[in-house]
C-alpha positions as CSV (number, residue, x, y, z in Angstrom):
1,M,-0.1,0.0,0.0
2,T,1.4,3.4,-0.9
3,S,1.7,6.3,1.4
4,A,-1.1,8.1,-0.5
5,S,-3.5,5.3,-0.3
6,L,-2.9,4.8,3.4
7,S,-3.3,8.4,4.0
8,G,-6.7,8.3,2.2
9,S,-7.8,5.2,4.3
10,L,-7.0,7.0,7.4
11,R,-8.9,10.1,6.3
12,A,-11.8,7.8,5.7
13,I,-11.9,7.0,9.5
14,P,-14.3,9.3,11.5
15,N,-12.7,11.6,13.9
16,A,-15.4,11.6,16.6
17,P,-15.1,8.6,19.0
18,K,-18.9,7.9,18.8
19,A,-18.8,8.0,15.1
20,R,-16.0,5.6,15.1
21,I,-17.8,3.1,17.0
22,L,-20.9,3.2,14.5
23,W,-18.4,2.9,11.7
24,A,-16.8,-0.2,13.6
25,F,-20.2,-1.6,13.8
26,A,-20.8,-1.4,10.2
27,I,-17.5,-3.1,9.4
28,A,-18.1,-5.8,12.0
29,L,-21.7,-6.5,10.5
30,M,-20.2,-6.7,6.9
31,V,-17.4,-9.1,8.2
32,A,-19.8,-11.1,10.2
33,G,-22.1,-11.5,7.4
34,V,-19.4,-12.6,5.0
35,I,-18.1,-15.2,7.5
36,A,-21.6,-16.6,8.1
37,M,-22.1,-16.9,4.4
38,V,-18.9,-18.9,4.1
39,R,-19.8,-21.1,7.1
40,L,-23.5,-21.7,6.4
41,P,-24.8,-24.3,4.0
42,I,-25.9,-22.7,0.7
43,P,-29.9,-23.1,0.4
44,W,-29.7,-24.4,-3.1
45,N,-27.6,-27.5,-2.5
46,D,-28.9,-30.9,-3.8
47,E,-29.2,-32.7,-0.5
48,L,-31.2,-29.8,1.1
49,Q,-33.4,-29.5,-1.8
50,Q,-34.2,-33.2,-2.0
51,A,-34.9,-33.4,1.6
52,V,-37.5,-30.5,1.4
53,A,-39.0,-32.1,-1.7
54,K,-39.5,-35.3,0.1
55,R,-41.4,-33.7,3.0
56,T,-43.4,-31.6,0.5
57,A,-44.5,-34.7,-1.4
58,A,-45.6,-36.2,2.0
59,D,-47.8,-33.1,2.6
60,Q,-45.4,-32.1,5.5
61,P,-43.6,-28.6,6.0
62,P,-39.8,-28.5,6.2
63,T,-38.1,-29.2,9.6
64,V,-36.9,-26.4,11.8
65,D,-33.3,-27.3,10.8
66,Q,-34.4,-27.2,7.1
67,Y,-36.0,-23.9,7.6
68,I,-32.8,-22.5,9.0
69,D,-30.6,-23.9,6.2
70,L,-33.1,-22.5,3.6
71,T,-33.1,-18.9,4.9
72,L,-30.1,-18.1,7.2
73,W,-27.6,-18.0,4.3
74,W,-29.8,-15.3,2.6
75,A,-30.0,-13.5,6.0
76,A,-26.2,-13.5,6.3
77,A,-26.0,-12.2,2.7
78,A,-28.5,-9.4,3.6
79,A,-26.6,-8.5,6.7
80,A,-23.2,-8.2,4.6
81,I,-24.7,-6.0,2.0
82,I,-26.3,-3.7,4.6
83,G,-22.9,-3.6,6.5
84,A,-21.2,-2.8,3.1
85,L,-23.7,0.0,2.4
86,L,-23.3,1.4,5.9
87,T,-19.6,1.4,5.7
88,A,-19.3,3.0,2.3
89,S,-21.6,5.5,3.2
90,H,-20.6,6.4,6.7
91,K,-19.7,10.1,6.2
92,L,-23.4,10.6,5.3
93,W,-24.7,9.3,8.5
94,T,-22.1,9.6,11.1
95,S,-21.4,13.4,10.9
96,R,-23.0,16.0,13.0
97,Y,-25.7,18.0,11.8
98,A,-28.0,21.0,13.1
99,P,-31.2,19.7,14.6
100,V,-34.3,19.9,12.2
101,T,-37.1,20.4,14.9
102,E,-37.6,22.7,18.1
103,P,-38.1,21.1,21.5
104,L,-41.4,19.5,22.2
105,T,-42.0,21.9,25.1
106,S,-40.2,24.9,26.4
107,K,-37.6,24.6,29.0
108,A,-39.5,26.9,31.3
109,E,-42.7,24.9,31.1
110,R,-40.9,21.7,32.0
111,R,-39.2,23.4,35.1
112,S,-42.5,24.5,36.2
113,T,-44.3,21.2,35.9
114,R,-41.6,18.7,36.3
115,I,-41.9,17.5,39.9
116,T,-45.6,17.7,39.7
117,M,-45.9,15.6,36.6
118,W,-43.3,13.0,37.6
119,V,-45.2,12.3,40.9
120,A,-48.5,12.2,39.1
121,L,-47.0,9.8,36.4
122,I,-45.3,7.6,39.0
123,A,-48.6,7.5,40.9
124,I,-50.6,6.5,37.9
125,T,-48.0,3.8,37.2
126,A,-48.3,2.4,40.7
127,I,-52.0,2.2,40.1
128,A,-51.6,0.3,36.9
129,A,-49.2,-2.1,38.7
130,F,-51.9,-2.7,41.4
131,A,-54.5,-3.4,38.7
132,R,-52.1,-5.8,36.8
133,A,-50.4,-7.5,39.7
134,P,-53.0,-10.1,40.5
135,R,-52.7,-11.6,37.0
136,L,-49.2,-12.6,37.6
137,D,-50.2,-15.6,39.7
138,H,-52.9,-16.8,37.2
139,S,-52.7,-20.1,35.6
140,F,-51.0,-20.0,32.1
141,W,-53.5,-20.3,29.2
142,N,-53.4,-22.0,25.8
143,D,-51.2,-19.3,24.0
144,E,-48.9,-18.8,26.9
145,E,-48.5,-22.5,26.9
146,V,-47.3,-22.5,23.3
147,T,-44.7,-20.0,24.5
148,I,-43.8,-22.2,27.5
149,Q,-43.8,-25.6,25.9
150,D,-42.5,-24.9,22.5
151,Y,-40.2,-22.0,22.7
152,S,-39.1,-20.9,26.2
153,W,-39.1,-23.8,28.6
154,G,-39.9,-27.4,27.3
155,K,-42.3,-30.1,27.7
156,Y,-42.9,-33.5,29.1
157,S,-43.1,-36.5,26.6
158,K,-42.8,-40.3,26.8
159,Q,-39.6,-41.6,25.3
160,K,-39.6,-45.2,24.4
161,V,-36.7,-47.4,25.3
162,A,-36.3,-50.8,23.7
163,G,-37.7,-53.6,25.8
164,E,-38.9,-51.3,28.5
165,A,-42.1,-49.3,29.3
166,A,-42.1,-45.7,27.9
167,E,-40.4,-43.2,30.3
168,L,-41.6,-39.6,30.9
169,K,-38.8,-37.2,30.5
170,F,-38.7,-33.4,30.3
171,K,-37.2,-32.1,27.2
172,P,-36.1,-28.4,27.4
173,A,-36.7,-26.1,24.5
174,S,-33.4,-25.3,22.7
175,W,-32.3,-22.0,21.8
176,E,-32.5,-23.0,18.1
177,K,-36.3,-23.5,18.7
178,T,-36.6,-20.4,20.8
179,L,-35.2,-18.2,18.0
180,F,-36.1,-19.9,14.7
181,Y,-39.1,-22.5,15.3
182,N,-42.4,-20.5,14.5
183,R,-45.4,-23.0,14.2
184,G,-48.3,-21.1,12.9
185,G,-46.6,-17.8,13.5
186,S,-47.0,-18.3,17.2
187,N,-43.4,-17.4,18.2
188,H,-43.0,-13.8,19.3
189,V,-39.2,-14.3,19.2
190,L,-38.1,-11.3,21.5
191,N,-40.7,-12.4,24.2
192,S,-39.8,-16.0,23.8
193,A,-36.0,-15.2,24.2
194,L,-36.5,-13.0,27.2
195,T,-39.0,-15.5,28.8
196,K,-36.4,-18.2,28.5
197,L,-33.7,-16.0,30.0
198,T,-35.9,-15.0,32.9
199,I,-36.7,-18.7,33.8
200,Q,-33.0,-19.6,33.4
201,T,-31.9,-16.8,35.6
202,D,-34.5,-17.4,38.2
203,N,-33.5,-21.2,38.3
204,A,-29.9,-20.3,38.7
205,I,-30.5,-17.9,41.5
206,R,-32.9,-20.2,43.4
207,G,-30.8,-23.4,42.4
208,N,-33.9,-25.2,41.0
209,D,-33.7,-27.7,38.3
210,G,-34.4,-26.6,34.8
211,N,-38.0,-28.0,34.9
212,F,-39.5,-25.9,37.6
213,F,-40.5,-22.2,37.8
214,S,-43.5,-20.1,38.6
215,E,-45.9,-18.1,36.6
216,R,-45.0,-14.8,38.3
217,T,-41.4,-15.3,37.4
218,A,-42.2,-16.0,33.7
219,R,-44.5,-13.0,33.3
220,I,-42.2,-10.3,35.0
221,V,-40.9,-9.0,31.8
222,P,-44.3,-8.2,30.0
223,F,-45.6,-6.8,33.5
224,L,-42.7,-4.4,33.6
225,A,-43.0,-3.4,29.9
226,S,-46.7,-2.7,30.6
227,L,-45.9,-0.3,33.3
228,G,-43.3,1.4,31.2
229,T,-45.9,1.8,28.5
230,V,-48.2,3.6,30.9
231,L,-45.3,5.9,32.1
232,L,-44.1,6.6,28.5
233,I,-47.5,7.6,27.1
234,G,-48.0,9.8,30.0
235,W,-44.6,11.5,29.2
236,I,-45.2,11.8,25.5
237,G,-48.7,13.5,26.2
238,W,-47.0,15.9,28.7
239,R,-44.0,16.7,26.5
240,G,-45.7,16.7,23.2
241,F,-48.9,18.6,24.2
242,H,-49.9,19.6,27.8
243,P,-49.4,18.0,31.2
244,I,-53.2,17.3,31.5
245,A,-52.9,15.4,28.2
246,G,-50.2,13.3,29.7
247,I,-52.0,12.6,32.9
248,V,-55.2,11.5,31.0
249,A,-53.3,9.5,28.5
250,A,-51.4,7.6,31.2
251,A,-54.6,7.1,33.4
252,T,-56.7,6.0,30.5
253,L,-54.2,3.2,29.4
254,A,-53.7,2.2,33.1
255,L,-57.5,1.7,33.5
256,S,-57.9,-0.1,30.1
257,P,-59.0,-3.7,30.5
258,W,-57.6,-4.5,27.1
259,H,-54.2,-3.4,28.0
260,I,-54.5,-5.0,31.6
261,R,-55.2,-8.4,29.8
262,Y,-52.1,-8.4,27.7
263,S,-49.9,-6.8,30.4
264,T,-49.0,-10.1,32.0
265,E,-49.5,-12.6,29.3
266,I,-46.1,-14.2,28.2
267,R,-46.7,-13.2,24.5
268,G,-45.0,-10.3,22.5
269,Y,-48.0,-7.9,22.9
270,S,-46.9,-5.9,26.1
271,L,-43.3,-5.7,24.7
272,L,-44.7,-4.4,21.5
273,L,-46.5,-1.5,22.9
274,F,-43.5,-0.4,25.1
275,L,-41.0,-0.5,22.3
276,I,-43.3,1.3,19.9
277,L,-43.3,4.2,22.3
278,V,-39.5,3.8,22.9
279,A,-38.9,4.0,19.2
280,L,-41.2,7.0,18.8
281,V,-39.4,8.8,21.7
282,C,-36.0,8.1,20.4
283,L,-37.0,9.0,16.8
284,F,-38.4,12.4,17.9
285,L,-35.6,13.1,20.2
286,A,-33.0,12.2,17.3
287,L,-34.8,14.6,15.0
288,H,-34.6,17.3,17.6
289,S,-31.1,16.9,18.8
290,G,-29.4,15.1,16.0
291,K,-27.6,12.9,18.6
292,R,-26.3,9.6,17.4
293,R,-27.4,7.6,20.6
294,Y,-31.0,8.4,19.9
295,W,-30.7,7.2,16.4
296,V,-29.2,4.0,17.8
297,G,-32.0,3.7,20.2
298,F,-34.6,4.2,17.5
299,A,-33.0,1.3,15.3
300,I,-32.7,-1.0,18.3
301,A,-36.4,-0.4,19.5
302,E,-37.7,-0.6,16.0
303,A,-36.1,-4.0,15.5
304,G,-37.2,-5.0,19.0
305,F,-41.0,-4.2,18.4
306,M,-41.0,-6.1,14.9
307,L,-39.4,-9.1,16.7
308,S,-42.1,-8.9,19.4
309,F,-44.8,-9.2,16.7
310,F,-44.0,-9.4,13.0
311,A,-47.4,-7.8,12.2
312,S,-46.2,-4.6,13.6
313,V,-44.5,-3.7,10.4
314,Y,-47.3,-1.4,9.8
315,V,-46.1,0.7,12.8
316,A,-42.6,0.8,11.2
317,V,-44.0,2.1,8.0
318,A,-46.0,4.9,9.9
319,L,-43.1,6.0,12.1
320,N,-40.8,6.4,9.1
321,L,-43.5,8.3,7.0
322,A,-44.0,10.7,10.0
323,A,-40.3,11.0,10.4
324,L,-39.9,12.0,6.8
325,A,-42.8,14.4,6.9
326,W,-41.3,15.9,10.1
327,I,-37.9,16.4,8.2
328,V,-39.5,17.9,5.0
329,T,-41.8,20.3,6.8
330,S,-38.9,21.5,9.2
331,G,-38.5,24.8,7.0
332,R,-34.8,24.0,6.5
333,S,-33.0,24.2,3.2
334,K,-32.6,21.0,0.9
335,S,-29.0,20.7,1.8
336,Q,-29.7,20.8,5.7
337,L,-32.5,18.0,5.0
338,V,-30.1,15.6,3.5
339,E,-28.2,14.6,6.6
340,P,-31.2,13.7,8.9
341,T,-32.6,11.8,5.9
342,Y,-29.5,9.8,5.6
343,R,-29.6,9.1,9.3
344,L,-33.1,7.8,9.1
345,L,-32.1,5.5,6.2
346,A,-29.2,4.2,8.1
347,A,-31.1,3.6,11.2
348,N,-33.7,1.6,9.3
349,L,-30.8,-0.5,7.6
350,A,-29.4,-1.1,11.0
351,A,-32.7,-2.3,12.3
352,A,-33.1,-4.5,9.3
353,A,-29.7,-6.1,10.0
354,I,-31.0,-7.0,13.5
355,F,-34.4,-8.1,12.4
356,I,-33.7,-10.2,9.2
357,P,-31.3,-12.8,10.7
358,L,-33.7,-13.7,13.5
359,A,-36.9,-13.4,11.5
360,A,-35.9,-15.0,8.3
361,P,-36.4,-18.9,9.3
362,S,-39.9,-17.7,10.7
363,I,-41.2,-16.2,7.6
364,P,-41.6,-19.2,5.4
365,Q,-43.2,-21.0,8.4
366,F,-45.8,-18.3,8.8
367,L,-46.5,-18.3,5.1
368,Y,-47.0,-22.1,5.2
369,Y,-49.5,-21.6,7.9
370,L,-51.5,-19.1,5.8
371,E,-51.9,-21.7,3.1
372,N,-53.9,-24.0,5.3
373,P,-57.3,-24.2,3.9
374,L,-58.7,-24.3,7.4
375,I,-57.6,-20.7,8.0
376,H,-60.3,-18.3,7.6
377,G,-60.1,-14.8,6.2
378,F,-61.3,-11.6,7.7
379,A,-64.1,-12.4,10.1
380,P,-67.6,-10.7,9.8
381,G,-68.2,-8.2,12.6
382,W,-64.5,-7.5,12.9
383,L,-64.7,-3.9,13.5
384,N,-67.5,-4.2,16.0
385,D,-65.3,-6.8,17.9
386,F,-62.3,-4.7,17.8
387,Y,-63.9,-1.4,19.0
388,H,-65.6,-3.0,22.0
389,H,-62.3,-4.4,23.1
390,L,-60.6,-1.2,22.3
391,V,-62.9,0.7,24.7
392,L,-64.2,-1.8,27.2
393,G,-62.1,-4.9,26.8
394,V,-65.1,-7.2,26.2
395,P,-66.7,-8.9,23.1
396,P,-69.9,-7.4,21.7
397,W,-72.0,-10.5,21.8
398,E,-73.3,-13.1,24.3
399,R,-71.2,-16.1,24.6
400,S,-73.1,-19.3,23.8
401,G,-73.9,-21.7,26.7
402,E,-73.4,-21.4,30.3
403,L,-69.8,-23.0,30.5
404,N,-67.9,-19.8,30.7
405,A,-67.2,-17.0,33.3
406,G,-66.5,-14.1,30.8
407,I,-68.3,-10.7,30.7
408,T,-69.7,-9.4,27.6
409,A,-71.0,-6.0,26.4
410,P,-74.6,-6.9,26.7
411,Q,-74.1,-7.9,30.4
412,L,-72.4,-4.6,31.0
413,F,-75.3,-2.6,29.4
414,A,-77.8,-4.5,31.2
415,Q,-76.1,-3.7,34.5
416,A,-75.5,-0.1,33.5
417,P,-77.2,1.3,30.4
418,W,-75.2,4.4,30.4
419,V,-72.2,2.4,29.3
420,E,-73.7,1.9,26.0
421,S,-74.0,5.7,25.6
422,L,-70.3,6.1,26.6
423,L,-69.4,3.4,23.9
424,W,-71.2,4.7,21.0
425,R,-71.6,8.5,21.8
426,I,-69.1,9.8,24.3
427,V,-66.0,7.9,23.2
428,P,-66.4,8.9,19.4
429,A,-66.9,12.5,20.6
430,V,-63.8,12.4,22.8
431,V,-61.7,10.9,20.1
432,G,-63.0,13.5,17.6
433,L,-62.3,16.3,19.9
434,G,-58.8,15.0,20.4
435,I,-58.1,15.0,16.7
436,I,-59.6,18.5,16.5
437,S,-57.4,19.6,19.4
438,A,-54.4,18.5,17.7
439,L,-55.3,20.1,14.3
440,I,-56.3,23.5,15.7
441,T,-52.8,24.0,17.2
442,R,-51.4,24.2,13.7
443,D,-48.3,22.7,15.2
444,R,-46.9,19.9,13.0
445,R,-45.5,18.4,16.3
446,Q,-48.9,17.4,17.6
447,I,-50.2,16.4,14.2
448,L,-47.2,14.2,13.3
449,L,-47.1,12.7,16.8
450,I,-50.7,11.5,16.5
451,A,-50.4,10.6,12.8
452,A,-47.2,8.4,13.6
453,L,-49.3,6.4,16.1
454,T,-52.6,6.4,14.1
455,A,-51.3,5.5,10.7
456,G,-50.1,2.1,11.8
457,P,-53.4,0.7,12.9
458,V,-55.1,2.1,9.8
459,L,-52.6,0.7,7.4
460,G,-52.7,-2.6,9.3
461,Y,-56.5,-2.8,9.0
462,L,-56.8,-1.6,5.4
463,H,-54.1,-4.1,4.0
464,N,-55.5,-7.1,5.9
465,R,-59.0,-6.2,5.0
466,L,-57.8,-6.0,1.2
467,V,-56.0,-9.4,1.3
468,D,-58.6,-11.1,3.4
469,S,-56.0,-11.9,6.0
470,P,-57.1,-14.1,9.1
471,A,-56.0,-11.1,11.2
472,L,-57.6,-11.0,14.8
473,P,-58.7,-7.8,16.5
474,W,-55.7,-7.9,19.0
475,Y,-53.3,-7.8,16.2
476,L,-54.1,-4.2,16.3
477,L,-53.5,-3.8,20.0
478,Y,-51.2,-0.9,19.4
479,S,-54.4,1.1,18.5
480,L,-54.6,1.6,22.4
481,L,-51.7,4.1,22.1
482,P,-53.5,6.7,19.9
483,F,-56.7,6.0,21.6
484,A,-55.2,6.9,25.1
485,L,-53.2,10.0,23.7
486,L,-56.4,11.5,21.9
487,C,-58.3,11.1,25.0
488,G,-55.8,13.3,26.7
489,Y,-55.8,15.7,23.7
490,A,-59.6,15.9,24.1
491,C,-59.4,16.9,27.6
492,S,-56.8,19.6,26.8
493,L,-59.0,21.2,24.0
494,L,-59.8,24.5,25.8
495,L,-56.1,25.0,26.6
496,T,-55.5,24.6,22.9
497,A,-58.3,26.8,21.7
498,V,-57.3,29.7,24.2
499,K,-53.8,30.5,23.2
500,K,-53.0,33.1,25.9
501,P,-55.4,32.8,28.7
502,T,-55.7,35.7,31.0
503,T,-57.3,33.7,33.9
504,R,-57.0,30.2,35.3
505,L,-60.6,29.3,34.0
506,P,-59.4,27.2,30.9
507,L,-57.2,25.2,33.1
508,V,-59.8,24.6,35.8
509,L,-62.4,23.7,33.1
510,S,-59.9,21.3,31.4
511,S,-59.1,19.7,34.8
512,L,-62.8,19.1,35.4
513,V,-63.4,17.6,31.9
514,A,-60.3,15.2,32.6
515,A,-61.7,14.3,35.9
516,A,-65.1,13.6,34.5
517,W,-63.7,11.6,31.6
518,L,-61.5,9.4,33.9
519,T,-64.3,8.9,36.4
520,A,-66.7,7.6,33.7
521,Y,-64.2,5.4,32.0
522,A,-63.0,4.0,35.4
523,I,-66.5,3.2,36.4
524,A,-67.5,1.8,33.0
525,T,-64.5,-0.5,32.8
526,Q,-64.4,-1.6,36.6
527,P,-66.4,-4.7,36.2
528,Q,-64.1,-6.2,33.6
529,R,-61.0,-5.2,35.6
530,E,-62.3,-6.9,38.6
531,H,-62.9,-10.0,36.4
532,L,-59.6,-9.9,34.9
533,A,-58.1,-9.9,38.4
534,A,-60.2,-12.7,39.7
535,V,-60.6,-15.2,36.9
536,P,-57.8,-16.8,34.8
537,R,-58.6,-17.1,31.1
538,Q,-57.9,-20.8,31.1
539,P,-57.6,-22.4,34.6
540,L,-55.2,-25.1,33.6
541,R,-53.6,-25.1,37.1
542,E,-56.8,-25.3,38.8
543,V,-57.9,-28.1,36.7
544,A,-54.6,-30.1,37.1
545,A,-55.0,-29.5,40.9
546,E,-58.5,-30.7,40.9
547,L,-57.6,-33.8,38.9
548,R,-54.5,-34.6,41.2
549,G,-56.5,-34.1,44.5
550,N,-53.8,-33.1,47.0
551,A,-50.8,-33.7,45.1
552,P,-49.0,-30.5,44.0
553,T,-48.7,-29.5,40.4
554,F,-45.9,-28.4,38.1
555,G,-43.5,-31.0,37.3
556,T,-44.2,-33.4,40.2
557,P,-43.6,-37.1,40.3
558,E,-46.6,-39.4,39.1
559,I,-49.5,-39.8,41.6
560,K,-50.2,-43.4,42.7
561,D,-53.6,-43.1,44.0
562,R,-55.6,-42.1,40.9
563,V,-55.3,-41.8,37.1
564,T,-56.0,-38.5,35.3
565,A,-57.0,-37.8,31.7
566,A,-58.3,-35.0,29.5
567,V,-60.3,-34.6,26.3
568,G,-61.2,-31.4,24.2
569,F,-59.5,-28.2,23.3
570,S,-55.7,-27.7,24.2
571,V,-55.5,-30.7,26.5
572,K,-51.8,-31.2,25.9
573,R,-51.3,-28.0,27.6
574,L,-52.3,-29.4,30.9
575,R,-49.0,-31.5,30.9
576,T,-47.1,-28.4,32.2
577,Y,-49.0,-28.8,35.5
578,D,-49.7,-32.6,35.2
579,P,-47.0,-34.3,33.1
580,H,-48.5,-37.7,33.6
581,I,-52.1,-36.9,32.4
582,H,-53.5,-39.0,29.6
583,T,-54.5,-37.0,26.5
584,L,-57.6,-38.6,24.8
585,R,-58.0,-38.3,21.0
586,S,-60.9,-40.9,20.8
587,V,-63.1,-43.2,22.7
588,K,-60.7,-45.9,22.2
589,D,-58.1,-43.9,24.3
590,L,-60.8,-43.3,26.8
591,R,-61.8,-46.9,27.1
592,K,-58.2,-48.0,27.6
593,V,-57.5,-45.5,30.5
594,D,-60.9,-46.7,32.0
595,E,-59.8,-50.2,31.8
596,Q,-56.3,-49.5,33.2
597,A,-57.8,-47.8,36.2
598,T,-60.3,-50.5,36.9
599,A,-57.5,-53.1,36.8
600,A,-55.4,-51.3,39.1
601,Q,-58.6,-50.4,41.4
602,L,-57.8,-46.7,41.1
603,P,-60.4,-43.9,40.7
604,V,-60.1,-42.1,37.4
605,F,-60.8,-38.3,36.9
606,I,-61.2,-36.9,33.4
607,A,-61.4,-33.2,32.5
608,V,-63.5,-32.2,29.5
609,C,-62.5,-28.9,28.0
610,G,-65.2,-27.0,26.0
611,E,-67.9,-29.8,26.2
612,S,-70.6,-28.0,24.4
613,L,-68.2,-27.1,21.6
614,I,-66.3,-30.5,21.2
615,A,-69.7,-32.2,21.0
616,K,-69.8,-31.2,17.3
617,D,-66.6,-33.4,16.7
618,P,-67.7,-37.0,16.2
619,K,-64.6,-38.4,17.8
620,K,-64.9,-36.3,20.8
621,K,-68.6,-36.8,21.0
622,A,-68.1,-40.5,21.3
623,C,-66.0,-39.7,24.4
624,L,-68.7,-37.7,25.8
625,D,-71.4,-40.3,25.2
626,Y,-69.1,-42.8,26.9
627,L,-68.8,-40.4,30.0
628,H,-72.6,-39.7,30.0
629,D,-73.6,-43.5,29.8
630,P,-74.6,-44.5,33.3
631,A,-73.4,-48.0,32.4
632,N,-69.9,-46.8,32.6
633,G,-70.1,-45.3,36.0
634,F,-68.8,-41.8,35.5
635,T,-70.4,-38.8,37.4
636,K,-70.0,-35.1,37.1
637,Y,-67.4,-34.3,39.8
638,S,-66.9,-30.4,39.5
639,R,-66.9,-27.5,37.0
640,I,-64.1,-25.0,36.6
641,L,-64.9,-22.0,34.5
642,G,-62.6,-19.9,32.2
643,F,-63.2,-16.8,30.3
644,E,-64.7,-18.7,27.3
645,T,-66.4,-22.1,26.7
646,Q,-63.6,-23.5,24.9
647,F,-61.4,-22.9,28.0
648,S,-63.8,-24.1,30.6
649,Y,-64.0,-27.6,32.2
650,D,-66.3,-30.1,33.4
651,I,-64.5,-32.9,35.4
652,Y,-65.9,-36.4,35.6
653,S,-64.9,-39.1,38.0
654,K,-65.3,-42.8,38.6
655,E,-64.7,-44.7,41.9
656,P,-63.0,-48.2,41.7
657,S,-65.7,-49.6,43.6
658,F,-68.2,-49.1,40.6
659,Q,-69.4,-52.3,39.2
660,A,-70.8,-52.3,35.7
661,S,-74.5,-53.2,35.6
662,T,-73.8,-55.8,32.9
663,K,-71.5,-57.8,35.1
């Protein structure tokens, strides 16, 4: 290398230490991508293609290992290309530049309200914690058990040994499954990884075996993320609009039954909402200050919320469109707008470099799931269902049958008719006034802030509706964020309309309006909050305890004084609490269990999940007919209700002293 070329290479190195770190990251990303491409198997090799073709011919999807081999090489190539692009263009996105926006609020305003606001927001967050904490100890339900058994912990299964009876063993979920297995799109990757780390850390601290933990431990990350969401939405409302807007937004979200429900579930939804707000805050601070650390924060948070729930890509699109609009409308010259635009592009490339390698094996698995002919498209009444959950956290229709303990909108309206008026009259008016309040300020900060949060749900709904996707209402759970913020904006309308008040009257009236809204909303949603605290959605632990008698649940040895079995919905999920339970798929299985218990002179206890619904399945109906036949000696022992019929249980028992009438 000549002295001139060496001098040119040294000049290419950024001068600022922080810029050098980012430049080094880009180079490391490129090098790591190239090394991975060399070491990983190429996806078009004949052996892999033949193995995949063989499974396809048998109408089976590729294995997890095959999905990894088919996709990770391409992910490594993408990372290498992104690293090369960032390295080559580092001068465009590592240099300092003048901020393109003004602060969200004045320093004087922040000083005058800071202590009061932080006390208020911390108090609201404490109330949120109080409303969510009871659910930490609830039994897991079906979707959480998917996370536990398939991705984050493991499951019990019987392993056959030649010449010996099958032995029940615990098989932990590997990190490979945690990160890359995604049956039916059910793996919220970041949540699964954090849940696994939480359980492993707790076991290491307590000295437990790897096959034991508590529900409270597993749920601590989503619980803390939900509190962070309440705090952040309040901070955004305060800094972006007015202190009253921040207090109302935080309190509305703290009281929301829909948010409470997902605040303690070990799924990706709680992390999703928190990281969306983190990305939003980092993005706006980056645009205001130009500081590199906020751009890095935005990139990490953006990748994080997409790894929490892949369908949040609509939010990423909305945030970036709002950021571009923010830059373009800043009133700066074209030359001054280039640098923040490059920073935005670089941050998205960095986010993609994090997201793609972790998501690549999941994408074809999810596409395979969508090809299933049993998957239905957009359900009728979707918007009605979504709106009821958004506001009240309950379904809009009565649930069929008596086998459930859930609350529905008709029940709420029967108890308090004014709640229906709140749903259909007051809430639309509040949201409309919130939009007006943002618009009449003629301040692009407020308009783009709301647009950034609102456009995501709108894009998500329109796209899924257009392609007739099997999207469910909670896929747009992040609609809670603009809903809470618009409620805060509405209560600040008078303060927005009166630019320079000469008296405290607008502040007093706005405070009264805020108090009235929060009081009405708190009373209307209290029945569902109480219900969420008291009733587990699917009482798996309670059912296992009922089946096992006095024997404890959760990875315990086989009980010797009874036989346990289950038939119906998600019966395999009971194995976390009762590893030795017999899962029944037909009346043949039921008859075999009954004969074994009779031969051993042991009582048998059988849980039926969703009895009125499984009666529509001929195989399951045959099991019900067997249990209902007096000649077989079964009697209904107890009933344990969940939120829905498909997650509620009737338990049948049979004593060994019973003698069939035919004998």
